[in-house]
C-alpha positions as CSV (number, residue, x, y, z in Angstrom):
1,M,45.6,10.7,36.0
2,G,42.0,10.6,35.0
3,A,39.7,13.5,34.0
4,S,36.8,14.8,36.1
5,S,33.3,14.7,34.9
6,D,33.6,18.2,33.4
7,G,36.7,17.3,31.5
8,A,39.2,19.1,33.8
9,D,42.1,17.2,35.4
10,T,42.2,17.2,39.2
11,L,44.8,17.2,41.8
12,T,44.9,14.6,44.6
13,N,43.0,17.0,46.9
14,G,40.2,17.3,44.3
15,E,41.0,20.8,43.1
16,A,41.0,21.4,39.3
17,I,44.5,21.5,37.8
18,P,45.1,24.7,35.9
19,D,46.8,24.8,32.5
20,W,50.1,25.5,34.3
21,R,51.7,27.3,31.3
22,I,48.9,29.8,31.0
23,L,48.4,32.4,33.7
24,E,45.4,34.5,33.3
25,P,45.1,37.7,35.4
26,M,44.0,36.7,38.9
27,Q,40.5,37.9,39.8
28,L,41.1,39.8,43.0
29,S,38.6,41.9,44.8
30,P,39.0,45.7,44.5
31,I,40.2,45.9,48.0
32,L,42.9,43.2,47.5
33,T,43.9,44.7,44.2
34,A,44.4,48.1,45.9
35,A,46.3,46.5,48.7
36,L,48.6,44.6,46.3
37,D,49.4,47.7,44.4
38,A,50.0,49.8,47.5
39,F,52.2,47.1,49.2
40,Y,54.2,46.7,46.0
41,E,54.8,50.4,45.6
42,T,55.5,51.5,49.2
43,G,55.8,48.2,51.2
44,F,53.7,46.9,54.0
45,H,54.9,49.3,56.6
46,G,54.7,52.2,54.2
47,T,51.1,51.6,53.4
48,S,48.2,52.7,55.6
49,V,44.7,51.2,55.7
50,R,43.4,54.7,54.9
51,E,45.5,54.8,51.7
52,I,44.1,51.4,50.6
53,A,40.6,52.6,51.4
54,R,41.2,55.8,49.4
55,R,42.4,53.8,46.4
56,V,39.2,51.6,46.5
57,G,36.9,54.5,47.2
58,V,35.5,53.2,50.4
59,T,35.6,54.3,54.0
60,V,38.0,52.7,56.5
61,P,35.2,51.1,58.4
62,A,33.8,49.6,55.2
63,L,37.3,48.1,54.5
64,Y,37.4,46.6,58.0
65,Y,34.0,44.9,57.3
66,H,35.8,42.7,54.8
67,H,39.3,42.4,56.4
68,E,40.2,42.5,60.0
69,N,43.2,44.7,59.6
70,K,46.1,45.5,57.3
71,E,47.9,42.3,58.2
72,G,44.7,40.4,57.2
73,L,45.0,41.9,53.7
74,L,48.7,40.8,53.5
75,I,48.0,37.2,54.6
76,A,45.1,36.9,52.2
77,L,47.3,38.0,49.3
78,L,50.2,35.7,50.5
79,E,47.9,32.7,50.8
80,L,46.5,33.3,47.3
81,S,50.0,33.6,46.0
82,T,51.4,30.5,47.6
83,S,48.4,28.4,46.8
84,D,48.5,29.4,43.2
85,V,52.2,28.5,42.7
86,L,51.7,25.2,44.7
87,S,48.8,24.0,42.5
88,R,50.7,25.0,39.3
89,A,53.9,23.2,40.5
90,H,51.9,20.0,41.2
91,A,50.2,20.2,37.8
92,A,53.5,20.7,36.1
93,A,55.0,17.7,37.9
94,E,52.1,15.5,37.1
95,D,52.5,16.5,33.4
96,A,55.9,14.7,33.2
97,D,55.0,11.0,33.3
98,G,57.2,10.2,36.3
99,D,60.5,11.2,34.6
100,P,62.6,13.1,37.2
101,V,64.3,15.3,34.5
102,R,61.0,16.3,33.0
103,R,59.4,16.7,36.4
104,L,62.1,19.1,37.6
105,S,62.1,21.0,34.3
106,N,58.3,21.4,34.4
107,V,58.2,22.5,38.0
108,I,61.0,25.1,37.6
109,E,59.3,26.4,34.5
110,A,56.0,26.7,36.3
111,I,57.5,28.5,39.2
112,V,59.5,30.9,36.9
113,L,56.4,31.7,34.7
114,R,54.5,32.6,37.8
115,M,57.4,34.7,39.2
116,T,57.5,36.7,35.9
117,L,53.9,36.8,34.8
118,R,52.7,37.6,38.4
119,A,55.8,39.5,39.5
120,R,53.9,41.9,41.8
121,L,52.2,39.1,43.7
122,A,55.4,37.1,43.9
123,A,57.4,40.1,45.1
124,L,54.9,40.5,48.0
125,E,56.4,37.4,49.6
126,G,59.3,39.6,50.9
127,E,56.7,41.3,53.1
128,A,56.0,38.0,55.0
129,R,58.5,39.0,57.6
130,Y,55.9,41.5,59.0
131,L,53.4,38.8,59.7
132,S,52.5,37.8,63.3
133,P,53.9,34.5,64.4
134,E,50.6,32.8,64.0
135,N,50.1,34.1,60.4
136,R,53.7,33.4,59.5
137,Q,53.2,29.8,60.5
138,R,50.1,29.6,58.3
139,Y,52.0,31.1,55.4
140,R,55.0,28.8,55.8
141,A,52.9,25.7,56.0
142,V,51.6,26.3,52.4
143,R,54.9,27.5,51.1
144,K,56.6,24.4,52.5
145,G,54.6,22.3,50.0
146,V,56.6,23.7,47.1
147,E,59.9,22.9,48.8
148,Q,58.7,19.4,49.6
149,L,57.7,18.8,46.0
150,V,61.0,20.0,44.6
151,R,63.0,18.0,47.2
152,Q,61.0,14.9,46.4
153,I,61.8,15.2,42.7
154,V,65.5,15.8,43.4
155,E,65.6,12.7,45.6
156,E,63.8,10.7,43.0
157,G,66.4,11.8,40.4
158,V,69.3,10.8,42.7
159,A,67.7,7.4,43.4
160,A,67.2,6.8,39.6
161,G,70.9,7.7,39.0
162,V,70.0,10.7,36.7
163,F,70.9,13.5,39.2
164,D,74.3,13.9,40.7
165,V,73.5,15.6,44.0
166,D,75.2,15.2,47.4
167,D,72.6,17.1,49.5
168,P,69.1,17.2,48.1
169,A,67.8,19.5,50.9
170,E,70.4,22.2,50.2
171,T,70.1,21.8,46.5
172,T,66.3,22.3,46.8
173,R,66.8,25.5,48.7
174,A,69.3,26.7,46.1
175,L,66.9,26.0,43.3
176,L,64.0,27.8,45.0
177,G,66.2,30.6,46.1
178,M,67.2,31.5,42.6
179,C,63.6,31.4,41.4
180,Q,62.4,33.6,44.3
181,S,65.0,36.3,43.4
182,I,63.4,36.9,40.0
183,P,60.9,39.6,41.1
184,R,63.8,41.7,42.3
185,W,65.1,42.2,38.8
186,Y,62.5,41.1,36.3
187,H,60.6,43.8,34.4
188,A,57.9,43.0,31.8
189,E,59.3,45.7,29.5
190,G,62.7,44.1,29.5
191,T,64.4,42.2,26.7
192,L,63.6,38.7,28.1
193,S,60.1,37.2,27.8
194,P,58.7,35.1,30.7
195,E,59.1,32.0,28.6
196,A,62.8,32.9,27.8
197,V,63.5,33.5,31.5
198,A,61.9,30.1,32.3
199,Q,64.0,28.2,29.8
200,K,67.2,29.8,31.1
201,Y,66.3,28.9,34.7
202,V,65.4,25.3,33.7
203,G,68.8,25.0,32.1
204,I,70.5,26.3,35.3
205,A,68.4,24.0,37.4
206,L,69.4,20.9,35.3
207,K,73.1,21.8,35.5
208,T,72.7,22.2,39.3
209,V,71.6,18.6,39.6
210,G,74.2,17.4,37.2
211,V,72.2,16.8,34.1
């Protein structure tokens, strides 16, 4: 893949590829930062718009000027979250020179690094069940991209004879399911670093596909 004129790699959709192993703090607006903290601490239903406004130091009408309602804050955060992991997963896959083993290893590593280094944002995905049908469909459309990428890699590995998998679709769901469970138990102050967790999960993923 070639480099853009400013030296940054690009995805097929023209967006700049991030250095997928480095996750800098996301630059969220004060309102989204307050909403993320509140949703993480007390859940979507346990958080009021008034509480978010209080944390930011603005009035409720001022908050509504930027976001239509509380669900609008949730979908904004979820779309940021899923777009972030999707772009990093694609960057990780492209960094593997077409080898299915390396592609799967890189993608799982990218997903786990994001699940650990951005655990609060990743944990928010559990609140997606409170979205309206329309917003849930928008969210799932972006999230589906990660599943399609992993399934494609698994199928490529089976076709190349390097993966021993009977059902690529179910295997993909199992791999993503184990990654999505990380925010439920991971704590930054724990004994495992994000990099150590990522390497453990890469090992589990490779064993799952028979490597």
